[in-house]
N, C-alpha and C positions, 0 to 999 in steps of 0.2 A: 487500893488505888491504882493505878499506872504508872508506868515510870514517863510516857508522854503526859499525863495527865497533873501526875507533879510539877515536871516540868514547866507545862504552861500557868499552874499555881504558882509556883516560883517567879516565872518571870512579872505575873502579873504583880505580886506582892512587891518585884523592885522598881516596875515603871511606878507604883502607887508612890513607893518611899522620892522616888526622884520627883514626881511632880511636886510631892510633901515641899521638899526641898525647894526647889523653883517657885513655889509659892510664897515660903519663908526667905527668897531671898529678893523676890519682887518686893513682900513687906518689906524688908531690912533698907532696901535703895526708895522705896517711895516713900517712907519717913524721914530720908536724909535732905529731902526740898525743904521740910520744915526746919531741921537742924542749919540748914547752910541759912537758912533766912536769918535766924539768930544769930548765929557766925559771924556774917558781914557786916554788920549794924556796926561793930568796933572790930573786925579783922579784915583787910582787904584781900581779897580773891586770892592772887598769890603763895602770902604767906600761910592763908585758910587750908590750900591745901600741900604746901610744902610739910605742913605740920601734923596735918592728916595723913601722909604717906609715909612721914618718918617715924610717928608712934607708932603707926600699924605696922612697918618694918621691925623696929626694934620688938616689939609685942610676938612677932609671929616667929622672928630667928630666936627667937629664947624659946617658944613652945617645940618648935623644931628638935630644938636642944635636950630639949626635956623629955622628947619621943626619941631619940635616940639616932635622929635625923642630924646627917653633917649636909651640908654645902657641896655644891659642885665646885670643882678646880678649872676645869677646862674652860677656856677666855672664849672657845664659839657657844659655847653654854651660857655665858656673863653675857655675850654680845644680843645672842637670842633673849635675854631675861630682861635687857636690858632696850629692846625696842617692844617689848611684851609689856613694860614698866611703861613708854609713852604712848602706847595706843589705848590700853587698858586704863589709866589713869590718869599721868602727869597732865597732857596735851588736852585731853577732852573735859576733865574735872576744869580746866582751865579756861576752855571755847565757851564751856558753859555756863560759866561766873562770869564772864566778861560779856559773854550775849546777853542773859536775863537783866544786866544792868539795861538794857536799850527797847525790849522787845516784854511783851506782857509775857506773864508766865504760863498762862493758856495759851497762848500761841506755841513757847519754846517748849509746854509739856508738847501739843502734836508734833512738832518736829524731830523731837528728840525720842520720839516712839518710833522712828524709822528704818531700825536699825536690820530687823528681820528682812524688808525689802531688799537691803543693800547686801544681806548675804545672799537673797536669790538671785538677785543681779549679778553679783559675783561667781556664782555656782552654776549660772545660766551661761554665763560668758565666755567662761574659765574651762567650764565643764570638771571644776571639781567638785565633787559632791552631785554630780549632775543627775546621777541615778535616785539617787533617794529623793527628786524633788518630781512630786507628784503632782495633778491636777489637786488633789484634796489640800496636800498643803498650801499651792498656792492660793486656793481659798480660802486657808485659814489666815493668811498673811494679811490678805483683805480685809477680813473679818475683823480680825484684829486692831486693821489702823481703823475702821469706820466706827468700832466699839470704842477707841480712843477720842475719837473726833468727837461722837454722841455723848459722851461720859465728861469729857471738857467742855462742851458746849461748841456747837459750829460757827457762833462770833467767833472764837478763837482764831477759825480761819481767815478771817475778816482782813488781818495785817501782811497778810502773805504778798509780797510783790510791793507794798507801798510803804512798810515800815520800817526803816533799818535795814536795809538789804545784806548791809555787809554782820550785821549780829545776827539776822535768819541763816548767812550760808556760815558762821559759826556755829552754831548749834548744830546745823547738819552736818558739818564736819565732824561734831563731836559723836553723831550718828554713826559717819562713815569710820568712824574710829572702833567705837562699840562692836560691827561687825567686824572690821579687819581683825580686831582681840582673838574673838576667840577662834577664826580660821587659824591665826598662827600659831594660839596655844594648844592645837594639837597636836603638835611637836613634843608637848611635854608630858606625854600619857605614860610616860614609864619613872616619873617622877611621881613623886606623894605630894598630892595636892597643897599640904603644907608647907613646901620647900618650893614647888613652882613659883606659890604666892607671895613668901618671903623672899626668893630671889627678885622675883619682879617687881615687887614694893622697896627692895632695896636700891634698885635701880632708880626705882620712880625718886625716890629720898636724895639720888644724887644729883638728878637733872632738878629737881625745885628748888631745895634748897639755897643752892648760889642764885639763883633766880630773886627769890623773896630777897636775899640780902643787898643784890645790885639794884633793884627795884623799889622796895618796899619798908627797906630798912626796919625788920621788924620788933629790932632794940628801942625802938623809939616807941611803941605802941603803949597802949594803955588798955589792952581788953576788959572787959565787963566779966564780972564773975558766970554770968548765963553764956555769955561767948565762948568762954574757956570751957564749961563743960560742955556746950555743943561741938567743939570741935574734940574734947575727947571720947564725946559718944559718935563722931562721927569716925574718928583715928578707930575703935578698939569695936565698935557694931559694924558700922557700913563699910568698912574698908578690911580690918583685918580678920574679921569673922566669914562675913561677906565673900571675899576672894577665896577661902578653902572652899566652901560650898561652890562657888564659879566656876573653880577650877576640876572641879569632880564631875560638874554638868557637864563641862565640855568631854568628859571621855564619856558618860554616859548617855546626854542627849545631841550631842552634836551642835555644832555651831548655829541652824535655824532654831534647833528645839532653845537652846540656853537663851537666842536673841530675842526669842517668843517672850521672855519673862522681862520685855520692856515695855509690852501692850498693859500688863499686869502692875507693871508699877507706876505708869502713868494712872490706872485704875484705886489702887491703892493709896497714890497719893492724893485726889481728889476725895475717896472715902474717910481717908486720914483727916482730913480741911475739915469734915463734916462733924465728926464724932470729936475731934479735939478742938477745932476751933471754932467750932458754932455753924461754921458754913450750911448756907440752902441745902435741902436734899429737894430733888428733884426726880420725876419719874424718868426724866434721861436720865441719870444717872446711873438708875436700874436698870435702863435699857440697853444701856453702853456697855455696862461690867458683862450682860449677860452674851454680847457679841463677842467681848474680850475671851470670855472664858470659852466659849463653841472656837475662837480662833485660835485658842492655845492648845485644845485639846486637839483642832484639828492637825496641827506642828507637828506636836511632842507624840502623840500615840501611834505607835507602829500600824498600817494595815494590815488587815489579814492576807496570808498568802492566797491567789488566784489559780486556782487549779485549771487547767484547761479540759478534763475528762478523759483524755487518754492515757494509756498507762505511761511509763516510763523506758527509755531506750528508743 
């Protein structure tokens, strides 16, 4: 086997691994909606988010130390971690939790599947990453969003512009945060993913704990066992594990490729509802998932190099 063929095979294997991790991350975050629904019954949103990011931060710090990694000491790095923690966790988690109290979950799912569109617009407006934005990737963004709408149901869009405009803006604001987070997170490419995740979650905890104490007084709550278990699942799996995968994907797939997982996340949320909650399965779910997969492939798979047919030079 030639060196070029070996390199091509290695690149295909690497891409397969990264897409597999994107699928896993989307499945994990897709399942978080069910856990949030269980937890928020007896634990208010800000306290739930504070507990989620705090437990995740402690776990990530312990794992990083066990692996021989130490957290950076530069103030500039921690300032950057603070922005990352705000954009990736503290602000969007809170906005979504509040928004879903006032609008249907289907509409929230469609609105929260828009980060790739925001990434695309930001790239086109700022020129950051514009060279990687092709017509195929633009088509992929459109296919993915259409797939989300078909999967969740076109009826979910009926409330746009009529039901709780502030709640809709809150969920869209969370999507904008999710679009900005991977763009900002690319500056941490020199750090191991576990270190970046630990730093960002630590800052998110610093932001959320005082808010929970001031607004919801968590020491007065009496959460159920189910709610407490749900928060532990959100912290350990949907935050700690998910963030390690997330920061790896930012380096390998880029901002647009990583945020394309928001389409898959919405699809998995619907599929898990069918499997776990006995919700109705329709052919539109299958058609929507097909569109989502096609969109993610168009966004994440690198395009073949096009040769002009002229000799170099």
